[in-house]
N, C-alpha and C positions, 0 to 999 in steps of 0.2 A: 901529390900535394894539389889542392884549390887554388885557383889564382887569387883570391882574397887571404889566404895564409900567405901563396908568394909577395905578393903586394906588404903586405906587413911585413913579413919578415926581411925583406929587402927596403926599409924604409928608412934613413937616416933619423938617428934620434942626437940631438947635441943638448948640452946643461944653456941653461937659460943666467942670466946673470942674477935672477931673482932663485935661482937655485932649482928649480924645476926642471924638470927634463920636456922637452919637446921633441916632436913627430910630426912632420908635414907631406902631404901627399894630394893629390890633382886627382878630382874629385867633379864632374860636370863640367869640368873647363877650365874650374875653381880651385885654387891652391887652400887647403884646411890643415888648420893646427890640431896636434890632440897633447893636451898636457899631465903631467902625471909628479908621482916620486919617484918612481922607479920605473924601469925599461918596459917591465909586464904590465903596468899600469895604463901606460902609453900604447903598447898596443891593441891589449884588451881594447881600450876606448875607439882604435881606429878600424881593429874587426868587427866590431858590435855597430858603427858606422858605414860599414862599408856593405855589411848583412843590409843594415835597412834599406840603402840604396838598392842592392839589389833586388830587395820586395816593394820597390816602388815606389821607396821616401824621394821627394826632392827636399833639396835646401828652400828655404820657408819662401827667398827673395823670388827664389823660381817658379814658384805656384803661379799658375795660369790664374787668372782671378776667377775664371767661371767657375774650376774646380774649387777655390774656396768659398764661394759662392751661395755655392749646391751644397754644400758641408756646413754653411753655416746656415743656412733654409732649416735643412733636417736634422741637423742640431738642437741649435738654440730657439727653432720656432715652430716647428712640426711640432702636431699636438701638445702644443705651450701658450696657444694663442688661438683667438676664435678661429674656426677654419674660412669664416668669409675673408675677415682679415691675413689669413696667411697665402691665398688665394690672391688677393690684391697684390701681394709681394712677389709673389712668385709671376704673377703679370709681366708686374713693372719690369721682372726679370728680363723675362723670356722677350718683352717687344722693345725693351730702351735701352737692356746693358747686355744681354748676352753674344749678340751680333757688332757691339762696339767695342768698350775698353773691356769687356770680359777675354775677350781674346788676349789681351796684355797681360804680360807677368806681374803679379802684384804689385811687385816690389820697382815696377816702373812706371807705375800710374802716379801721376801726379796731379797737383790742383788744376790748373791750366788742362787737362785732358778732362776733367770732371766740368769745368768751368764750360770748357766748348761743347762736352755733349748737353750741355743744359741751353745754352743760345742754339746749339743747332735742332735742339725742341721747340725751341721761343719762337724762333725768326729762320725756318730752315730754307738754304739757298735752292734744293732740290725742291720743285714746284711740286714731283709727284710723291713727296715727303709730307704729310700731314701735323701742322703745328699742333703742339699741346698748350690748352690752359696753364694760368697759375697752377691751378688745383693739381694738373698733371706733372708741372715741373717740381710741386712741392714731395710730390709721391714717388719720385725718383732720387730724391735726398734723403727722403726719410726711409728709403731702402738703403741706399750707401752708403750713410751715414755710421748709424747702428754697428753696420757688419765689418764696416773696415776699422773701427770702434775698438769691436773685437779684437781683431788683428793686432791694432798693436797692446791689448791687453797680452793676447798672446805670446807677441816677441816676433810675430811673421813679419811687421814692416817698425818703424819707427817714430810715424808720425802718420797721421789722420788727413791724407790728401782735403778732403772735405771743410777743414775749420775754416776756411777761408774763402769759400765760393759764395757766392752773389745771386742771388735770386732776380732777375729785373721787375721792376715794377710795372704792376696789369697795363700802365698806359701804352709800354715800352712791346707789350706781347703783343704777336701777328692774332693771337685766336683770344675771344675774352670767354671768360666763363661764362656760359649759357644764362642769364635766368630762367628759372621755372616758369611757366604760365597756367592760369588754371583756366575750365572754363566758362565764358560765359553763360548767366540764364539763358539766353536764346539757344547757345550750343550747347548749356545742357536737357532741353526741352526736347531738342534735334534726338540727341544721345538717346534719352531715357524712349524718346516713339520709335527709334529704330533698333535697340537693344529686346523693349518687348515684340517689337515688329519679326526680330530674327527667333524670338522664345518659342510666336505662337505658328510661325513658317515649320512644320515639324521634318520639312524634306531639307532642309538647312542643315549643315554638319554643324554637332557641336551645339545647338540651340540652347542646352541646360547651361551651358556659359553664361549666355547673356543675364541670364538672371543672377548670378554668381558676381557678375561685373556691378550690376545694379546696387547690389550688397555689399560690396566692397566700397563703392563709392558714397554708399549712405553711411557706413560706419566708420570708412578715415582710418582703413586698415593698411598698413603695411604688408606686400605680397606674402611676407613669409608668415605671417601671422594671420593670412588669409590659406593658406595653403594647409596649414594647422588644425586649423577652428575644426571642431568635432561639434556632434548633435549632442553628445554631453556638455557641452559647454555654454550649448542655448536652454533658457531657460522658460518657459510659454508662458510659463503661471508668473513670474516676475516678470516676465516680459524685458528681461534683462540680458545680455551675451557675456560672459567671462573670459577675458583674453590672458593666457598665459604659458603662452608656448608658442614658438615659431619653426619654421623650417628651412635650411640653410641649405643651397643649391650651389652646385659650379661645378668646378673642372678634378677629377680628384687626385691629380698631384702633377708635376713637371718633371721633364729627364730628358737630362741636355739641353735645356733652354726651349724644351716643345712640350706642347700640352699635350696632357693624355687626353682626347674625345671623349669623356665618360660620364654619362647623367649621374651626378652624386646626387641624394638630398639624406639629407639628416634631421628629424623633430627631435628639437631641444626641448629639453623640460621647463625652459625660462624666458621671457622676452630679451628683445635686443639690449634691454638697460632693465635696469630694476622696475623703474616707473612705468615700463612698456605694462605691466601687469595691471590691468586694469577691468572695471565691470563698466560695461555702456549699457544704455538704456535702449530699448528697441521701440523706434514710432512705429507710425501706423504704416507707414512704406513698406517698412522693411520686414514687417510681420507679414506684409502679407506676400512677399518676394519669400521670405522662409516658406509661408505655405504652399506655393506655386510650386516650389522647390522639391517639397513632400509627395507634393497630388505629381509630379512630372517622375521620380523617384519610383511611385509606386504602380505609374501607367506601365511604366517600361522597364520594372523586375528589377530595380540597381539596390542592392543592401550593400554597403558602405557607413562605414564610421566619420567620413568627411564633408562638409557640408558642400567646398567646392571640389568634388570628387572628380573623376575622367567619368563617360560614358558607362563603363564595366567595373565602376566604383572603385578605383585606385585611387593611390594619391595623385592629384593634378601638378603641372608645376608650371612655371611662369611664362615658359612658351609655348606652350598649349595657350595657355590663357593670353598671352600679348597676339596670339594669331585671331582668337576670335574676337581682341578688342578690333582688330585692323581690320575685319569683318564688319563690324559693328559701325565703325568708324566709314568706312566704304559706302554705306548706307546714308549719311549723311550728307550735309554741302559743309563740311568742319576740314579747312583742309593743310591745318598744323599735325605735325606728327602726336598723337594722341600716347602715352606710356603706361603701363597698369600704375607708375608710381604717377603721372599727371593726375589720375582720380581722385587720389588722398590729397594731395597739395589742393584741387578742386576744394575738397571739404572743408579741410582747415580757411581754405581763402573763402568761400561761401559764409562759415562760422562771424568770419570777421567783419566782410560785410556788413550782416545783419545783426551786428551791433555785441556780439559774442566777446565778453572778458581775454583779453589774451591769455591769461593765466587759464579759466578753464579752456583754452584750446589747448592751450600745452597740455593740459592732465587728460584730455579725452583723447588726442591723440598720440601718449607714452611719451612726450617728448620728458629728457631729465632734466631741465630748468626754461625759463620762462625764454632766457639769452637766445636759447638754440630755436624757439619757438619765432621769438624775434628779427632775428639772424633774414629766416627763411621766408618771413612771410614781408620784409619791407618793403617791400615794392606796392602790397596790398594796402599796409599802414599809411604810407605815405599820399595814395590814392586817395583815402579816405580823408586824409589832414590836408589836401586840396579842396575834396567838394568841400569840405566844413568851414576854408577861408573862401569859398567863392559866394557862401554862400550869406556870407557875412557883411554888414559894411555896418560901423560903426556910427560914422558921422559922414 
């Protein structure tokens, strides 16, 4: 007779007032009851439960939150949402949840625990901990809330502790959300000169990227759209380029809260949003950069279907392009940190400063609606409004 059979056979079974039979045993330090109309039914329930415990089953409230979070991410999010969105959720889990409330039993997590977590990232007491902006705090709640809501639906917990958590006002947060900046006309000229100088310097590493960066700046492409751009998308006869796909990059997966540091690139047949599919006219400078890229590839015997390819013709990655961008910036007097997205933002800002209608800017950049464009470029619009008011003297 094995231990499970011994426990079940020695279980005391009594009759309840409602006529049902009840047997109780102690599992993981907790008394658990089993009910049925007959002793056999009660014993079978107890035996089945003990076998589950032997195979690793834990009472729902005793499940460590990290275990449930990883189950939820894998079951309900992985391969069911965009890879970039899944990657973002996993990153929040790894950096903000795993080593904090993730170590607690899910049934013991309270609203105060989550509120303290939010507050500790908004205004950390430890100077070694970097504060998060409001957008970062929202990401924590956007991960915890649906996960714990599912736990309620599955009967793991009775109440979602996120329900009454309050996000602090932005004015009360130590770190403010960064406002995107764009290059000024003077900085643009510096950048162009430096990029062309880098391109013409044959001894300089990855000089081809300099032209690619100028192309990105003049078309206002997202990084993923640039990486996915193929020569078949470029119609030189009609002088247009077709934007219809993107590349997703990131870390392949997260396991036990640890990032698996592997390069991941996946070409998608669609852009970030349906409005991202667009046709852009090629101006004279873009046509010049494209011509130079083709000449470069011919000189260096590079055969690739990608416009922004590496020096050996393979698909490029954002990390390589950012390094090349850093080298270009180092040739200038620009003191700001310029990212690849800064080039796209500069494209939009320059259009608005030159009087291009915001609806046209929105379509050229592939935004899903004008409101998003307005919110991203509100600082540019306010600058132009201030200039307009300064130039008006009614009386």
